[in-house]
C-alpha positions as CSV (number, residue, x, y, z in Angstrom):
1,M,90.2,-15.3,-88.5
2,K,92.8,-15.9,-85.8
3,I,96.0,-17.9,-86.3
4,M,94.9,-20.2,-83.4
5,D,91.7,-21.0,-85.3
6,K,93.8,-22.7,-88.0
7,L,97.0,-23.9,-86.2
8,K,96.6,-27.2,-84.5
9,R,99.1,-29.0,-82.2
10,S,99.7,-31.7,-84.9
11,G,100.8,-28.9,-87.3
12,V,103.6,-27.7,-85.0
13,T,107.2,-29.0,-84.9
14,C,110.1,-27.5,-83.0
15,E,112.5,-30.0,-84.6
16,L,112.8,-29.2,-88.3
17,A,115.8,-31.1,-89.5
18,G,116.1,-29.9,-93.1
19,R,119.5,-28.5,-94.1
20,D,118.3,-26.5,-97.0
21,K,115.2,-24.9,-98.6
22,K,114.2,-28.1,-100.4
23,E,114.3,-30.2,-97.2
24,I,112.4,-27.6,-95.2
25,I,109.7,-27.4,-97.8
26,E,109.4,-31.2,-97.8
27,E,109.0,-31.3,-94.0
28,L,106.4,-28.5,-94.0
29,S,104.6,-30.2,-96.8
30,V,104.1,-33.3,-94.8
31,L,102.5,-31.3,-91.9
32,L,100.2,-29.5,-94.3
33,A,99.3,-32.7,-96.1
34,V,98.2,-34.4,-92.9
35,A,96.0,-31.5,-92.1
36,S,94.6,-30.9,-95.6
37,G,94.2,-34.5,-96.8
38,K,96.4,-33.7,-99.9
39,S,99.5,-35.6,-100.7
40,P,102.9,-34.2,-99.5
41,E,104.1,-34.1,-103.1
42,E,101.1,-32.1,-104.2
43,V,101.5,-29.7,-101.3
44,A,105.3,-29.3,-102.0
45,G,104.5,-28.5,-105.6
46,V,102.2,-25.7,-104.6
47,L,104.7,-24.3,-102.1
48,W,107.5,-24.5,-104.7
49,E,105.3,-22.8,-107.3
50,R,105.0,-19.8,-105.0
51,E,108.6,-19.9,-104.0
52,E,109.7,-19.7,-107.6
53,M,108.0,-16.3,-107.9
54,G,110.3,-15.1,-105.1
55,S,111.5,-16.2,-101.8
56,T,108.9,-16.2,-99.0
57,A,111.7,-15.6,-96.5
58,L,111.2,-12.3,-94.6
59,D,114.1,-10.6,-92.9
60,R,115.3,-11.5,-89.3
61,G,114.9,-15.3,-89.5
62,V,111.3,-15.7,-90.6
63,G,109.8,-17.5,-93.6
64,I,106.2,-17.8,-94.7
65,P,106.0,-20.5,-97.4
66,H,102.4,-20.5,-98.7
67,G,100.3,-21.3,-101.7
68,K,96.8,-21.6,-103.1
69,M,95.2,-24.8,-104.1
70,G,92.0,-25.7,-105.8
71,G,89.6,-28.1,-104.1
72,L,90.3,-26.8,-100.6
73,K,87.4,-25.7,-98.4
74,D,89.6,-24.2,-95.6
75,V,93.0,-22.7,-94.8
76,F,95.6,-25.1,-93.4
77,V,98.5,-23.8,-91.3
78,C,101.7,-25.3,-89.8
79,L,104.6,-23.9,-88.0
80,G,108.1,-25.3,-87.8
81,V,111.2,-24.2,-86.0
82,S,114.7,-24.9,-87.3
83,R,117.2,-24.6,-84.4
84,K,120.2,-24.3,-86.8
85,G,118.4,-22.2,-89.4
86,V,118.7,-22.6,-93.2
87,D,119.5,-20.4,-96.1
88,F,116.0,-19.5,-97.4
89,A,117.1,-16.7,-99.7
90,A,116.2,-13.9,-97.3
91,K,117.0,-10.4,-98.5
92,D,119.0,-9.8,-95.3
93,R,121.0,-13.0,-96.0
94,M,120.3,-14.3,-92.4
95,R,119.4,-17.9,-91.8
96,T,115.7,-18.6,-91.4
97,H,114.6,-20.3,-88.2
98,L,110.8,-19.8,-88.0
99,F,108.5,-21.1,-90.7
100,F,104.8,-20.5,-90.8
101,A,103.5,-22.3,-93.8
102,F,99.9,-22.4,-95.1
103,L,97.6,-23.5,-97.9
104,A,94.5,-21.6,-98.8
105,P,91.7,-22.2,-101.2
106,A,92.6,-20.9,-104.7
107,E,89.6,-18.7,-104.9
108,D,89.9,-17.2,-101.4
109,V,92.3,-14.3,-101.8
110,S,91.1,-12.5,-98.7
111,A,91.9,-15.5,-96.4
112,R,95.5,-15.6,-97.8
113,L,96.0,-11.9,-97.3
114,D,94.4,-11.9,-93.9
115,L,96.6,-14.8,-92.7
116,L,99.8,-13.3,-94.2
117,A,99.1,-10.0,-92.4
118,K,98.4,-11.7,-89.1
119,V,101.5,-13.9,-89.2
120,S,103.7,-11.0,-90.4
121,R,102.4,-8.8,-87.5
122,L,102.9,-11.6,-85.0
123,L,106.5,-12.3,-86.1
124,S,107.5,-8.7,-86.3
125,D,107.6,-8.7,-82.5
126,E,111.1,-9.8,-81.4
127,A,109.9,-11.0,-78.0
128,V,107.4,-13.3,-79.7
129,K,110.0,-14.6,-82.1
130,N,112.4,-15.3,-79.3
131,A,109.7,-17.1,-77.3
132,L,108.8,-19.3,-80.3
133,L,112.4,-20.1,-80.9
134,K,112.9,-21.1,-77.3
135,A,109.7,-23.2,-77.1
136,A,110.4,-26.8,-76.0
137,G,107.4,-28.2,-78.0
138,P,104.1,-27.6,-79.7
139,D,102.2,-26.8,-76.5
140,E,104.6,-23.9,-75.7
141,V,104.4,-22.6,-79.3
142,L,100.6,-22.6,-79.1
143,A,100.6,-20.9,-75.7
144,V,102.8,-18.1,-77.0
145,I,100.6,-17.5,-80.1
146,A,97.3,-17.8,-78.1
147,G,98.7,-15.3,-75.5
148,E,99.5,-12.8,-78.2
149,E,96.1,-13.1,-79.9
150,R,94.4,-12.5,-76.6
151,K,96.1,-9.1,-76.3
């Protein structure tokens, strides 16, 4: 599975406005709800359930909120950019700016692990992170990711 197989233009925003973890989760939940057909409240509950086990913020400004949900037949992905960044409880205490969020079927552990690995690998490249942060809109975000996945 490639990230671009799951990330759609409608699931990308470069204008996350949330000022804290709760508001960011709510915004990402709306994007995932539209894609998955679930309610934003249900999606937010799943993301919070995972977040309560430990922050999904990685170091250097990246967060990967994710969760598993029964009744899903596919993986749903969104990406949000917060220009100002928020405190997402990262170990390095830096503000988090890039958020890849996803929902996966509860029974599909391999899909979750595969996507986590791919997103982590993609965002470990500082040039890619910088390009995503500078992207003016969803089309530029998708072009950056597609370009990296073609390499």
